[in-house]
C-alpha positions in Angstrom: 15.2 -23.0 -6.5 13.5 -25.2 -8.6 12.1 -24.0 -12.2 8.4 -23.8 -11.1 9.3 -20.9 -8.5 11.6 -19.8 -10.8 8.6 -19.3 -13.4 6.2 -18.4 -11.1 8.5 -15.7 -9.4 9.3 -14.2 -13.0 5.4 -14.3 -13.8 4.5 -12.2 -10.6 7.0 -10.0 -11.1 5.7 -9.1 -14.5 2.2 -9.4 -13.8 2.6 -6.7 -11.0 4.1 -4.4 -13.3 1.0 -4.6 -15.5 -1.1 -4.2 -12.3 0.8 -1.4 -10.7 0.9 0.5 -14.1 -2.6 0.2 -14.4 -3.6 1.6 -11.1 -1.0 4.3 -10.7 -1.9 6.0 -14.4 -4.3 8.3 -12.1 -2.0 8.7 -8.6 0.0 11.8 -10.0 -3.2 13.5 -11.1 -5.9 12.1 -8.6 -6.5 15.6 -6.6 -7.3 17.6 -9.6 -9.1 14.3 -11.4 -11.3 14.6 -8.4 -11.6 17.9 -7.9 -13.0 18.4 -11.8 -15.5 16.1 -10.8 -16.5 19.2 -8.6 -15.5 17.4 -5.1 -13.8 19.5 -2.4 -11.3 18.2 -0.5 -12.9 17.3 2.6 -15.3 15.1 0.0 -12.0 13.7 -1.0 -10.4 12.4 2.2 -14.2 10.6 2.9 -13.9 8.8 -0.6 -10.3 7.7 0.5 -11.6 6.7 4.2 -14.2 4.4 2.3 -11.4 2.8 0.3 -9.9 2.2 3.7 -13.1 1.0 5.2 -14.1 -1.6 2.5 -10.2 -2.9 2.8 -10.9 -3.2 6.7 -13.8 -5.0 6.5 -12.9 -7.3 3.9 -9.4 -8.4 4.5 -9.1 -10.1 7.1 -11.9 -12.6 6.0 -10.2 -12.8 2.6 -7.0 -13.5 3.9 -8.4 -16.4 6.1 -10.2 -17.6 2.9 -6.5 -17.5 0.8 -5.3 -19.8 3.4 -7.8 -22.2 2.8 -9.0 -22.2 -1.0 -6.8 -21.4 -3.7 -4.7 -18.2 -3.9 -4.3 -17.6 -7.8 -8.1 -17.7 -8.1 -8.9 -15.9 -5.2 -6.8 -13.1 -7.2 -8.1 -13.2 -10.1 -11.4 -12.4 -8.9 -9.7 -9.8 -7.1 -8.7 -8.0 -10.1 -12.0 -8.5 -12.1 -13.4 -6.4 -9.1 -11.1 -3.9 -9.9 -11.7 -3.4 -13.6 -15.7 -3.0 -12.3 -14.2 0.1 -9.9 -12.4 1.3 -13.4 -15.5 1.5 -15.2 -17.4 3.3 -12.2 -14.6 6.3 -12.6 -15.2 6.7 -16.3 -19.1 6.5 -16.5 -19.9 8.4 -13.2 -19.4 11.4 -11.9 -21.3 12.3 -8.2 -20.0 12.1 -4.9 -21.9 9.4 -4.0 -20.5 7.4 -7.0 -17.4 8.0 -6.4 -17.6 6.7 -2.8 -19.2 3.5 -4.7 -16.2 3.6 -6.8 -13.0 3.5 -3.9 -15.3 1.0 -2.0 -15.1 -1.5 -5.0 -11.6 -0.4 -5.6 -11.1 -1.4 -1.7 -12.6 -5.1 -1.8 -10.5 -5.4 -4.6 -7.5 -4.5 -2.6 -8.7 -6.7 0.0 -9.3 -9.6 -1.6 -5.5 -9.6 -3.3 -4.1 -9.6 0.0 -2.4 -12.5 1.1 -2.8 -14.2 -2.4 0.1 -15.3 -5.2 2.5 -13.5 -2.9 1.8 -15.4 0.1 2.4 -18.3 -2.3 5.9 -17.5 -3.3 6.8 -16.0 0.3 5.8 -19.9 1.6 7.6 -21.8 -1.4 10.7 -19.4 -0.7 10.8 -20.4 2.7 10.3 -23.7 2.1 13.5 -23.6 0.0 15.2 -22.2 2.5 16.4 -19.0 0.3 17.1 -15.4 1.7 13.5 -13.9 1.4 14.8 -10.4 1.2 16.0 -10.2 -2.2 12.2 -11.2 -3.5 10.7 -8.8 -1.3 13.0 -5.7 -2.5 13.0 -7.0 -6.0 8.9 -7.0 -5.7 8.9 -3.0 -4.6 11.6 -1.9 -6.7 9.2 -3.2 -9.8 6.9 -1.9 -8.1 8.4 1.7 -7.7 9.3 1.2 -11.0 5.5 0.4 -12.9 4.7 3.7 -10.4 7.2 6.2 -12.1 6.0 4.9 -15.5 2.2 4.6 -14.7 1.9 8.2 -13.0 4.5 9.8 -15.5 2.2 8.4 -18.7 -0.8 9.4 -16.5 0.4 12.8 -16.4 0.4 13.4 -20.1 -2.7 10.8 -21.0 -4.9 13.2 -18.6 -4.1 16.1 -20.2 -5.2 14.7 -23.9 -7.9 11.9 -22.7 -9.3 12.8 -19.2 -11.0 10.3 -17.2 -10.7 8.4 -20.5 -7.1 7.2 -20.1 -8.9 4.7 -17.3 -9.8 2.6 -20.6 -5.8 1.8 -20.5 -6.2 0.7 -16.8 -8.8 -1.8 -17.9 -6.8 -3.6 -20.6 -3.4 -3.6 -18.5 -5.6 -5.2 -15.7 -6.9 -7.9 -18.0 -3.3 -8.5 -19.5 -2.7 -8.9 -15.5 -4.7 -11.7 -15.2 -4.1 -13.4 -18.6 0.0 -14.1 -17.4 -0.8 -15.3 -13.9 -3.8 -17.8 -15.6 -1.2 -18.9 -18.0 2.2 -19.0 -16.5 1.4 -19.0 -12.4 1.2 -22.5 -11.0 -0.4 -22.7 -7.9 -1.1 -26.1 -5.6 -2.4 -23.7 -2.4 -6.3 -24.9 -2.5 -8.0 -27.3 0.0 -11.3 -29.0 -0.9 -13.2 -29.1 2.4 -17.0 -30.9 2.7 -19.5 -28.0 3.5 -19.5 -29.0 7.0 -16.1 -28.5 7.9 -15.6 -24.9 6.4 -16.6 -23.3 9.5 -15.2 -25.3 12.1 -11.8 -24.8 10.0 -12.1 -21.1 9.5 -13.1 -20.7 13.4 -10.0 -22.6 14.2 -7.6 -21.1 11.9 -8.6 -17.4 12.8 -8.0 -18.6 16.7 -4.9 -20.0 16.0 -3.6 -17.1 13.8 -4.2 -14.7 17.0 -2.5 -17.3 19.2 0.6 -17.2 16.9 0.3 -13.1 17.3 0.3 -13.5 21.1 2.7 -15.9 20.9 5.3 -13.9 19.4 6.2 -10.7 20.5 7.9 -9.6 17.8 4.9 -10.2 15.5 2.8 -8.0 17.5 5.3 -5.1 17.8 5.7 -5.0 14.3 2.0 -5.1 14.1 1.9 -1.6 16.5 4.4 -0.2 14.5 2.8 -0.6 11.0 0.1 1.3 12.8 2.3 4.0 13.6 3.6 4.6 10.0 -0.1 4.8 8.9 -0.5 8.5 10.1 2.5 9.2 7.7 1.8 7.0 4.8 -2.0 8.1 4.9 -0.8 12.0 5.0 1.4 11.6 2.5 -0.6 9.1 0.0 -4.0 11.7 0.2 -2.3 15.4 0.7 0.6 15.2 -0.5 -0.5 16.6 -3.9 -3.0 19.2 -2.1 0.2 20.3 -0.2 2.3 21.0 -3.1 -0.8 22.8 -4.8 -0.6 25.0 -1.3 2.7 25.8 -2.3 2.0 27.1 -5.3 3.3 24.8 -7.5 1.3 24.4 -10.9 -0.8 20.5 -11.5 1.4 20.5 -14.5 4.6 19.3 -12.4 3.1 17.1 -9.6 4.4 14.2 -11.6 7.8 15.3 -11.4 7.1 15.1 -7.6 5.6 11.8 -7.8 8.6 10.3 -10.0 10.7 11.7 -7.2 8.9 9.5 -4.8 9.1 6.3 -6.6 13.3 7.1 -7.0 13.3 7.0 -3.5 11.7 3.9 -2.9 13.8 2.4 -5.3 17.4 3.9 -3.7 15.5 2.8 -0.4 15.0 -0.7 -1.5 18.5 -1.5 -2.4 19.7 -1.0 1.5 20.4 -4.7 3.0 17.1 -5.5 5.4 19.7 -7.9 7.3 21.8 -4.7 8.2 19.2 -2.6 9.8 20.7 -0.9 13.2 18.0 0.4 15.6 19.6 2.9 17.3 21.0 4.4 14.3 17.2 4.8 12.9 16.5 6.0 16.4 19.1 9.2 15.7 17.9 9.3 11.8 14.3 9.9 12.9 15.2 12.3 15.7 17.5 14.6 13.3 14.2 14.5 10.5 12.0 15.5 13.2 14.3 18.8 13.1 14.0 18.9 10.3 10.6 18.4 9.5 9.4 22.3 10.3 11.2 23.5 7.3 7.5 21.8 5.3 5.9 25.1 7.1 8.5 27.2 5.1 8.0 28.8 1.9 11.2 28.4 0.3 10.9 26.1 -2.0 14.6 24.1 -1.7 14.0 23.8 2.0 9.9 22.5 2.0 10.8 19.8 -1.1 14.3 19.0 0.7 12.4 18.2 4.3 9.4 16.5 2.5 12.2 14.1 0.7 13.5 13.2 3.7 10.8 12.2 5.7 9.0 10.1 2.7 13.1 8.3 2.4 13.6 7.2 5.9 9.2 5.9 6.5 9.8 3.9 3.2 13.1 2.5 4.8 11.1 1.6 7.9 8.1 0.1 6.3 10.3 -1.9 4.4 12.5 -3.4 7.3 8.5 -3.9 9.1 7.4 -6.1 5.8 11.0 -8.2 5.7 10.7 -8.9 9.6 7.2 -9.7 9.3 7.7 -12.1 6.3 10.6 -13.8 8.1 9.2 -14.4 11.3 5.6 -15.4 10.4 4.9 -18.9 10.1 3.7 -20.2 6.4 0.4 -21.8 7.6 -0.9 -18.4 8.8 1.2 -16.2 6.6 -2.1 -15.0 4.7 -4.5 -14.3 7.4 -1.8 -12.7 9.4 -0.9 -10.4 6.5 -4.1 -9.7 5.8 -5.0 -8.9 9.9 -1.5 -6.8 9.8 -2.9 -4.8 7.2 -6.5 -4.2 8.7 -5.8 -3.4 12.0 -3.6 -0.7 9.5 -6.5 0.3 8.2 -8.7 1.0 11.4 -6.1 3.7 12.0 -6.1 4.6 8.0 -10.0 5.5 8.3 -9.9 7.5 11.8 -6.7 9.3 10.1 -8.7 10.1 6.9 -12.0 11.0 9.2 -10.0 13.4 11.5 -8.4 15.3 8.3 -11.1 15.5 6.8 -12.6 17.7 9.6 -8.9 19.1 9.8 -9.1 20.7 6.2 -12.4 22.1 7.1 -9.8 24.7 9.5 -6.5 24.4 8.3 -4.3 24.5 5.2 -3.2 21.1 3.5 0.5 22.6 4.9 -0.3 22.7 8.3 -2.4 19.3 8.5 0.9 17.4 6.5 3.4 19.1 8.9 1.6 18.4 12.1 1.0 14.7 10.8 4.8 13.8 10.0 6.0 15.4 13.0 3.7 13.4 15.2 4.9 10.4 13.4 8.3 11.2 13.8 7.6 11.7 17.7 6.1 8.5 18.2 8.0 6.2 15.8 11.2 7.5 17.6 9.8 6.5 21.2 8.6 3.3 20.0 11.7 2.1 18.9 13.6 3.4 22.0 11.3 1.3 24.2 10.6 -1.5 22.2 13.3 -4.3 20.5 12.5 -4.3 16.8 
């Protein structure tokens, strides 16, 4: 591994840590924060659906652009847009303004997809290095950042309220500075204006052709769709679930930190040691235990929840690793964005359905049904399809 790549990887890790902390400050108290803005749980689901919809509409086009223009510049632009979304949350309070803020947030994340991370994956593959350590370490750093951010945010919110977002803005600007100063990227492609549209169309066709010609990539995308049932339910409803179980908001950060610790431990697993049949067995046993999510015994429902999080974090790690391993370097950004975009389709649908379910059922019932459905679908899919 040459010196430039090492510096790029280190700067990426540093920027990732800063960015994750910035974004995760409100994570452990996001539901109470939005409830304090006089929003209902159903409205919060609509806000999250807006985020997913904005990502969906802009992620694949941004991924294609990232394959054709400078990825570093696209990353920087995405973070400046993120800062705008933070200001919206600080200064505005209404339901419509929160929809706007999360829409801008979604655009920011969409533009980031397949930028400097794709450059690093391509460079690592070019040098015949193993991708698994980079992907695992990137995720471990993200989980550590989530722990630091969520824990800090829980205490900062109690003292400063929504003003803690100013710290998020500062950290995001530091992230941008690290990338500007230390990350070297030669991925730009200068095109004549008359050529741009033609090359863009050709690139899109070739990306879909690669997906069609590689069944494994297609199956990985399909499995990503199934996993969204779990992850969207978990990300958006875990706070409501534990509040429904009579756990006060002062203790929510403990559960959030526990999720991140689980993620760190899971990513110490060797992605190359994945065994399909062992995973199917684990899913089946976890499915039997998921009924305990309905229990009022704190030990039982917390254990069932944590086991589910650990299992699906592991499966998601395997999916990401195999996708990065087998996708071509020429279309890694566009296909990574496509994979994420089709996942967003399911996300929007799930959040829309969830917002309606919450008008009728408690968060506990919704979580339990969604988790069990994901377990069943994943088990059947892995049994029938070789991944």
